[in-house]
C-alpha positions in Angstrom: -48.0 13.6 73.7 -48.5 15.5 76.6 -46.1 18.6 77.1 -44.6 18.6 80.3 -45.3 21.9 82.5 -42.9 23.5 84.1 -44.3 24.4 87.9 -44.4 28.4 88.7 -41.9 28.6 91.7 -42.7 32.1 93.4 -39.6 32.2 95.4 -37.0 31.7 92.4 -39.4 34.8 90.7 -38.9 36.7 93.7 -35.1 36.2 93.5 -35.1 37.1 89.7 -36.9 40.2 90.2 -34.8 40.7 93.0 -31.7 40.2 90.9 -32.7 42.3 88.0 -33.4 45.2 90.4 -29.9 44.9 92.1 -28.7 45.2 88.6 -30.6 48.1 87.8 -29.6 50.0 90.6 -26.1 49.2 89.9 -26.4 50.8 86.8 -28.1 53.5 87.8 -25.4 54.3 90.5 -22.2 54.0 87.9 -24.3 56.4 86.1 -24.8 59.1 88.7 -21.5 58.5 90.0 -20.1 59.2 86.7 -22.1 62.3 86.2 -21.4 63.3 89.6 -17.5 63.1 88.9 -18.1 64.9 85.6 -19.9 68.0 87.6 -16.7 67.8 90.2 -14.3 68.2 87.6 -16.3 71.0 85.5 -16.8 73.1 88.8 -13.0 72.7 89.5 -12.7 74.2 86.1 -15.4 77.1 86.8 -13.6 77.9 89.8 -10.2 78.2 88.6 -11.1 80.4 85.7 -13.3 82.5 88.3 -10.0 83.4 90.3 -8.2 84.7 87.0 -11.4 87.3 86.5 -11.4 86.4 83.0 -14.4 88.0 81.0 -16.8 85.2 80.2 -16.9 86.8 76.8 -13.4 85.7 76.1 -14.0 82.3 77.1 -17.1 82.4 74.6 -14.8 83.7 71.8 -11.9 80.6 72.8 -14.5 78.3 72.0 -15.1 79.9 68.4 -11.5 79.7 68.0 -11.2 76.3 69.0 -14.2 75.3 66.5 -12.6 77.3 63.8 -9.6 75.0 64.4 -11.5 72.1 64.2 -13.3 73.4 60.9 -9.5 73.5 59.4 -9.0 69.9 60.3 -12.1 69.3 58.6 -11.1 71.0 55.4 -7.7 69.5 55.2 -8.6 66.0 55.4 -8.6 63.9 52.2 -8.4 60.5 51.1 -5.6 59.4 53.0 -6.0 60.5 56.3 -9.4 61.4 56.3 -10.3 58.9 59.2 -7.2 60.7 61.4 -8.3 64.3 60.7 -12.1 64.1 61.6 -11.0 62.0 64.7 -8.8 64.8 65.7 -11.4 67.5 64.8 -14.3 65.8 67.2 -11.5 65.9 70.1 -11.3 69.7 69.2 -14.9 69.9 69.1 -15.1 68.2 72.6 -12.3 71.0 74.1 -14.4 73.6 72.7 -17.4 72.4 74.1 -15.8 72.9 77.6 -15.8 76.4 77.2 -19.3 76.6 75.8 -20.4 74.9 79.1 -18.1 77.2 81.3 -18.5 80.5 79.9 -22.2 81.0 81.6 -21.2 79.2 84.9 -17.8 81.7 85.1 -20.5 84.5 84.4 -22.9 83.8 87.4 -19.9 83.0 89.5 -18.3 86.1 89.3 -21.4 88.1 88.8 -20.6 89.3 85.1 -23.9 88.2 83.7 -25.0 90.5 81.5 -27.8 91.4 78.6 -24.9 91.8 76.2 -23.3 88.5 77.2 -26.2 86.7 76.5 -26.4 88.3 73.2 -22.6 87.9 72.4 -22.8 83.9 73.2 -25.8 83.5 70.9 -24.2 85.2 68.3 -20.7 83.3 68.9 -22.7 79.9 68.8 -24.0 80.4 65.3 -20.6 81.5 64.1 -19.4 78.1 65.6 -22.3 76.2 63.7 -21.4 78.1 60.3 -17.8 77.5 60.8 -17.7 73.7 61.2 -20.5 72.8 58.5 -18.1 74.9 56.2 -15.2 72.7 57.1 -17.2 69.6 56.1 -18.4 71.6 52.8 -14.8 72.1 51.9 -13.8 68.3 52.3 -16.9 66.9 50.5 -15.8 69.6 47.9 -12.5 68.1 47.5 -13.4 64.7 47.5 -15.8 66.0 44.5 -18.7 64.5 46.6 -21.4 67.0 45.1 -24.3 65.8 46.7 -22.8 65.9 50.0 -21.7 69.5 49.6 -25.3 70.4 48.8 -26.6 68.3 52.0 -24.2 69.8 54.1 -25.2 73.4 52.9 -28.6 72.6 53.5 -27.9 71.3 57.4 -26.1 74.7 57.5 -29.1 76.8 56.3 -31.6 74.5 58.7 -29.4 75.0 61.6 -29.3 78.6 61.3 -33.2 78.7 61.0 -33.7 76.4 64.1 -31.9 79.4 65.9 -33.7 82.1 64.4 -37.1 80.7 64.5 -36.7 80.6 68.1 -35.3 84.2 68.3 -38.1 86.0 66.2 -40.6 83.8 67.9 -39.5 84.6 71.2 -39.5 88.6 70.3 -43.1 87.9 69.7 -44.6 85.2 72.0 -42.0 85.2 75.0 -41.1 81.8 74.7 -40.3 79.2 72.3 -38.3 76.2 73.3 -40.1 73.4 71.0 -38.7 70.9 68.9 -35.6 68.8 69.6 -32.7 69.8 67.4 -31.3 72.2 69.4 -27.4 73.1 69.6 -26.0 70.6 71.7 -27.8 67.9 70.0 -26.3 69.2 66.8 -22.7 69.3 68.6 -23.2 66.0 69.9 -24.0 64.6 66.5 -21.2 66.1 64.8 -18.6 64.8 67.3 -20.2 61.4 67.0 -19.8 61.5 63.1 -16.3 63.0 63.4 -15.2 60.3 65.8 -16.5 57.5 64.0 -15.5 58.5 60.3 -13.6 55.3 59.9 -17.3 54.1 59.2 -18.4 57.0 57.4 -20.7 58.2 60.0 -20.3 61.9 58.8 -23.1 60.8 56.0 -25.9 59.4 58.2 -25.4 62.5 60.9 -26.0 64.9 58.2 -29.0 63.0 57.1 -30.8 63.1 60.7 -29.5 66.7 61.2 -31.2 68.0 57.8 -34.6 65.8 58.8 -34.6 66.9 62.7 -33.9 70.4 62.2 -36.1 70.8 59.4 -39.0 69.1 61.3 -38.1 71.3 64.5 -38.1 74.5 61.9 -41.8 73.5 61.0 -43.0 72.9 64.5 -41.6 76.2 65.7 -43.3 78.0 62.8 -46.7 75.9 63.6 -46.3 76.7 67.6 -45.9 80.7 66.8 -48.9 80.4 64.8 -51.2 78.5 67.5 -49.7 81.2 69.6 -50.1 84.6 67.6 -53.4 83.5 65.6 -55.8 85.2 68.1 -54.2 88.5 68.2 -56.3 91.2 66.0 -54.9 92.1 62.7 -52.2 95.1 63.0 -53.5 98.2 61.9 -51.3 100.6 59.1 -48.0 102.2 60.8 -48.5 100.1 64.2 -45.6 98.2 65.7 -45.3 94.9 66.0 -46.0 93.2 69.2 -43.3 92.2 71.7 -43.7 89.7 75.0 -43.7 93.2 77.2 -46.7 94.6 74.8 -48.8 91.8 73.9 -51.5 93.1 71.1 -55.2 92.9 71.7 -56.9 89.7 70.9 -58.8 89.7 67.8 -62.5 90.9 68.6 -65.4 88.1 69.2 -67.6 87.4 66.2 -70.9 88.4 67.6 -74.5 87.2 65.7 -77.9 88.9 66.4 -81.1 87.0 65.9 -83.0 88.6 63.5 
């Protein structure tokens, strides 16, 4: 039995393409509008804080205190109230993230950018990471979920190693921003795990953090090796190289025709 072939209609095809393009443009316009609105709100917060002449380091420390509150909520969660406690903790972490976003902006707007401020921000960020994972450790320990106690401890270590490998590499080669699992990604995943704990979302979040953080550490080790393998071996008593004083490359191996 012959099959009926549909006749190609160029006009209808153009109309469908135009409709898809219009829908895509609408979605982009909504996204841009939302991003612009968030940027305006964030800038308003920065402007208000700048008028107070508050130290950006104080804002950084306030973010740590708020994260400690989130960790306490994690730690006091139990089998009866963990859904609500994790939800509250996720919202608190979002509040702490606001301070994490505005401290640098306030420093630039009020001309308070300092080398120590960058160092202090990095140190406090590490404490904020650790305290959140410590709260999860307490939660899983109180629930006798020993496997997830170990997994959370592993994620805590790998998260610190992600930051340490970058800091150590940049002390030698200047820049090492390779890898995916930076602190913003970790915080977003923890927030998602907390907000959707009704479906035990924190468990897969920890698995994702463990895998991607480990891959990021390996990537940074490999990248640093590739960047330094051409350096000449250090002599006894010679200081380690720094970005401001790069070591001499290893001498090329030459051969003579005999």
